[in-house]
Each structure stands twice: as C-alpha cells, then as structure tokens.
N, C-alpha and C positions, 0 to 999 in steps of 0.2 A: 504493500500500500504506500503511495507517495507520501512524503513528509507533510505536504500541505493538507492532504486528506486526514492524516492522523491529527494534525493540529485542530482541524475543524471538529473532529470527533471528540477530542479532549475538551474543547470549549463547550461543545453541546452537552456532553456528559455532565460537566459542572453546572451548566445552565439549567439542567432539568431539575435541580434542587429548587429552582425558583418557582416551580409550578404552583398555581393556585389550586390547592388539593381538593379533590372530590374522592372520598373513600367509600368503598363498598364492603359488604359482608360484615356489618357490625354485629357483635355478640350481644345478647340480652344483658341488661344491667346487672341482674342478680348473678348471672353466670360469670360476667367479666370481673365481678368483685371477688370471686373465689378462685377462678382459674389462673394459672401462671400466665404472665404476659407473653404473648406470641411475638415473634419478630415483626410481623405486620403491625401489631398493636404498638410496639415500641417505636417503630418507624413513624407511624401516624402521629403519636404523641409528640415526639421530638420535633418532627418536621412542622407540625402545627404550631408548637410553641415558638419556634424561630420566626415563622411568618407573623405571629402576633407581636413579638418583640420588635420586629422591623417596622410594623405599622405604628407601634407606639413610640418609635424613634428611641429605643433603649440605648444606653451607653455601650460603647464598644466592648468593654470588659464583660458585661452581662450577656451580650450577644455571643461573644466568643465562648463563654462557659457553656451556653446552651448548644451551640454547634458541636462543641467537643464531646457532648454527651452522645452524639449520634455517630461520629466518624472515628474510626480507629486509625489514627495517623501512623502509629508505630507499625501496624500490620502493612499498611500501604507503603511505607518507607522500605521495610524489609523486602516486600514483594518486588518493589521497583528495582532492587539491586540483585535479584535472583534468589531471594528467600533468606530465612534466618541463618542458615549454615554459611552462606556466602557474604552476608551483610557486612560483618566486621572487616573482612579482608578487602572489600570493595571501597569502603569509605574510611577505613583505618582510623587515624587520630581525629578525623573530622566528622565522625558519625553523628555526634550530638548536634553539631552545627548543621549538617545536612538535614537531619530529621526536623530541626526547628524551622528551617527555611521552607521545607516541603509542607510542613504543617501550616505555616502561615500562608503559603501560596494557595493551598487547597481551601483553607478557611476564607481567605479574602475573595477568591473566585466565587465561592458559594454565596457569600453575603452580597457581593457586587451584583451577581445575577438576580438575586431576590429583589434588589433595590431598583432594577430596571423597570421600565413601563410595560415590557412585554408580558402578556398573560398566557399562561399555560394551564391546561387542565390535566391533573394527574389522578389516575384511578388505579387503586390496588385491585388486581384481578386474581391473585392467588399466591400460594407458597408451594415450593417443593424442596425436598431435602437433597443435599449433595453427600457424597461419600466423605466421611470424616466429621459429620455433624453440622456442617454449615447449612444454612437455609437460604434459598433464593426467594426474595420477595419480588414478585413479578408485577410490574406496573405498565400501564399504557399512558403515554403523554400525547395529548391532542394539542396541536399548535397550528399556527398559520405562518408559512414562510414564503416570501415573495408573492403574497396574495393567494397562495394555494394551501388548503387544509392538509395536514399530515397527521398520522398517528405513528408514534415511534415506541417500540418496546424498550423499556429500561428496567433492568434487573439489578436489585440491590442485594449483594451477597453479604449475609450477616452471620456472625459467629458469636458464641457466648463469651462474654468478658465479665467475670465475677457473676453477679446475679442479674445481669442485663444482656442485651444484644447490641452489637455495634456493626456498622458497615465496614467491611474490609475490601470490598471491590464493587465497582459499578460497571455493568455490561450494557452497552447501548447497541441495539440491533446486532448482537453477537460480538461486539468489539469490547474487550476488557480494558478498563482504565489502567489497572495494575500492569497488565501485559504491555500496554502501549508505553507506559512510563519505562518499563523494563527495557523495551527495544530502544527507546530514545536515550535513556540515561547510560545504559551499558555501552552504547556506541560512543558517546562522548567520553566516558571513562577510558575506554579502550584506545581511543585516538589521542586524547589530550589530558586525561587524568581527572581525579576527583576535584582538584582545584578549579578546573575549568567548569565542571558541572555546578559547583557552588557559586561561581561567579555568574553563571547564566541564570541561576535561580534568584540571586540577588538583583540582577538587572531586570528580571521579569517582575519582581515585586516593586521596583522603582517605577517601571512602566505602568503597572496597575495603579499606583498611587497618583501618577500624573493625570490619569484619566478620570479620577474622582471629581 
C-alpha cells in the first residue's frame, strides 16, 4: 500500500473516534447493574464521556485523563515496534520518550478530530472474540465524504487491563493501526534509527499544535 494511502488510513482511523455515537443493543437496566461490563459497554461509556467533556469545553488535563481510560498506549507502542519481546531492543534508552510522544500524538489526534465540525454516526453492531482473549468491538461509521455517503467498518480490538477493557488496536476496513505504525516506524528505525523516529514524532506534534 502506498505511503500516502497509509497516511490517509491512519488519519481516518483516528478521526473515527470523533463520531457522534449512536449505540445499539442496550442491556436492560437491572441486568446491566449486575453483569460484568462488556467491552462494548466500556467503549460506549468512555467514548460518550469524552464527547460530553469536549462539548463542555473541559480543561485539557480532565480530557486527557478520560481519553487515557479508553486507549492502551503502552500496548500500541509495543505493537508498533514489533511486540513486547522486541520493544526494548528497538527503542533502547529512548523507550520512555518514544512511548510518551506516541501517547501524546494519539491523544491529540483523537481530541482534535472530536473538536472538528465534521459529524459522524457510529453504531456498535456486535462483538466477537479473538484467540488469546481479546474482543473485537465491531462498529459501523456512517459519514459523508466529498458529498457522497459512506459506511466504513471500524473494529476496536480490546483487551483486559486490570478490571476494565482498553483499546489496543483499531482496524479500519481491514487495515490495522498497530500494523500500519509497525510498517512505518520499523522502516524509519531500520534506515535512520530511533533518533530519527523520535524527531519525526516531535515534528508531527508541533505541526498539530500549529493547526489548532
């Protein structure tokens, strides 16, 4: 897949968090009060809270804390460099810096998209289990692009973290965000090293800040 196409996919994947959510398949109130929270229920709750905070113009720290309840940045950072077993070797002494920058980039993209005027309709259509205990929360995103209506499938891959569920990957029409990052980041590290990757992440954050 060409680099430009990958960039478009990454941007869209992050933008789908901005959806004006319509959720289906609600459990009865009595049942929901006693049953363990499902990945879909956790996604719905966290996503809705962020939307509400944005509408209320909450301070950045409050917003960041709520976003961080939904996304597993550590898992995304490790996956982007080839998994936990390879992570330390790839980023070496700069692992903490790399993770902090990637965390901020994902979070800022998420919030930036939510604040745009574009309106999306996100519908949860189901769940299914993956090998290893991960759950795929399957959603459809209805939007209009270039005056034409589209429906895109976006799957949030969630795994258990303590007593809750967090997103460790986002798959848009079959394209994984984690795998896309892995392709791009490992190419940069292979050609120019971790210092160059960190520099590019820093520059991307500066670019996002200028567009605010």
